[in-house]
N, C-alpha and C positions, 0 to 999 in steps of 0.2 A: 334719595333718602326717604325712607319710610317712617311714619310716626304712628306708634301704636295708640290704642284708645286712651290709655292712662296718660300718656304724654299730651295727647290732644286735649283732654279735659283740663289738664294742668295749664296749658297754654291759654285756655279761656278764662284763667283766674281762679280756678276751682282746685282745691286740694283735699285729699282724703275722700274722694267721691264714693268709693265702695262702702266705707264706713258710714257715709252720709245716707246712702240708700238703705242700708241695714237699719240705721237708727230711725230713719223716716218711716220704714215699714213698721217697726215696733211701736212707734208713737202713733201711727194711724190706727193700729189694732187695739190701742188702749181706749176704752170707753170714755167719752167725754160729752159735752154739751151737744155737739153736732150729732154724735151717734144717737143720743137719746131723742133728738128732734127727728131724725130720719126714721128711727124705729117706730116712734109714736105715729108719724104720718103714714108709713107703710102698713102698720097694723090696723089703723082705723079707716084708711081711705084707699088702700090698694097699692099694687105694685107700681102703676104709673105715677101715682102721687108720690110714692117713695123715690122713684127715679128722678122726677123733676125736683124734688127736695135736694137730692144729691147734687144735681147739676147747678142748683142755686147756691149750695154751700161752696161748691168748687169754684164757681164764678166769684163768689165773695173772697175766697182764698186768693185767687188770682189778683184781685184788686188790692188786697193786702200785700201781695208780692210786689206789685208795681209801686205801691207806696213806700215799701221798704227799699226797693232798688233806687228810687229817686229822692230818698231822704225825707219824705214828708212824714214818716212814721216817727222820725226823731223828735219832731215837734210834739207829737202825742206823748212820747215817752217822757219828755221833760216838762210837760204841762199838766199839773194836778187838775186844774179847772177843766181843761179840755178832755182829759181822761175820764173825769167824773161825769161830764155832760154826756159824752158818747155812751158811757156805761149806763146812765140812767135812761137815755133814749132807747137803747137796745133792751133793757129790762122792761121798760114800759111797753115796748112793742110786743114782747113775748107774752106779757100779761094780757095785753089786748087780744092777741090771737087766741089765747086760752079762754078768756071770757066769751069771745065770739063763738068758739066751738061749744062751750057750755050752753049758750042760749040758742044754739041751732036746734030746731025742733025735729028735723028729719035728717038722717045721715046721708052724706054725699056719696053717691055711687060713681066713682071716677072711671070705672071700667066700662060703663055703658051710658053715661050722661050725654044728652044732646049738647049740653054746653061744655063738653069735655075740653076742647081746646082752650077756651077762655079760663076755665077753672084751673087747668093745669099751668097755664101762663101765670096766673095769680100765685099759685103755690110756688113756682119757680122764683118769682120776684120776692116772695116772703122768705125763701131760703137765702137769697142774696142779702136782703136787708138784715136778716137775723145774724148772719156771719159778719157782715161789714160793721155793724153797730156793736160788735163784741170787741172791746179794746184789748182783751187778753190775747185775741188771735194776732193783732198787730204787734203786740209786745213779744209774742212767741217768735214771729218772723224776724224782727229786728235783733233778737238776742241768739236765735238758733242759726240762722243762715250765715252770719259773719264768721262763725267758727270754722267754716269750710271754704272760706275765700282767702286766696293767697295774699299775704301781707303787702306784697309789692303792688297790689291792684285792688285796694279797699274801696275805691269810690266808683268804679265802673259798674253801671247797672246790669251789664250782660251776665256776670256770674250770679247775681241775685235772682235774675229772671229765670235762668236755667235751673238753678237749685229749687226755686219755687215751684217751677212747672214739674219737675221730678217729683217733689213732694206731693203736689196736687194729683198727679197721674196715679201714684200708688194709693193715695187716699181715696180717690174716686172709684178705682177698681174695687177696693175693700168695701166702700160704702154701698156700691151697687149690689154686692154679695149680701150685705146686711139687709138692704131693702127688699131684695128678692125673697130671702128666707123668712123675714118678718111678715111679708105679705102672704106668702105661701102657707105659713103656720096658722094664720088667722083667717084664711079665705072662707072656710066653712062658717066661722063665727060671723063674718060680715054678711053672710047670706041670710042670717036671721036678723030681722028688722030691730027687734029689741036689743039683741046683743051688739048689733052694729051701732045703735044709738049709744049704748053703754061704753063702747070702745071710743066713740067720738068724745063723750064726756070725760073719759079717763085721759084721752090725749089733751084735752083742754086743761085738766088739772096738772098734767106733766108740764105743759107750756107755762102755766102760772107758777109752778114750782121752780122751773128754770129761771124765770124772770125774777122771782124773790131771791133766788140764790145769787144772781148777778147783782141785784140791788145791794146785797149784803157783802159783796166782795169789796175789800178795802182798796182804797186808791193808791196806797203805798206800794212800790215795787221793790 
């Protein structure tokens, strides 16, 4: 007896997978905080910085997927105190990054820096922290993923993880495209020291703005 792809996905506890993929794609191409973060990094610090930001954001999303799969995000969804605490930590971190970039006296050239590996590793970790400390991402996963999980299998972590990985894969590909074009469009500008410094400062302002916006997000869901 043969099992087609649709039946195979359903056996894993997932329903409406085709619709899920289409919805995920549409959601991923809709600009949000992560998109602005990646564009800012790519425009001010180059393609590699943008790519490492994408990988950091994707890693953070995978962590949120695991939290949703094993029920830990439910605690966040039901605790106003925890929700607010994580929100404030994430907002403060974005503002910290913004201030750090504003105070930076010389632009970082991640395309040719001798400290390239260490700097890019730091950018990757900043992407992870920025995503993980955004409680809206956690709430998205625990509200979106269950809609495509079969009612007979609501507590098995496998469908959560598979759906999360599918969402992350489409999002990662899209964000890589964004990072490439953002860095490509601003390459000539970054070669000018004064303009590169200005781009760095503008990126800092964007980060501060994202942090303030997160601070102002109401804790009610």
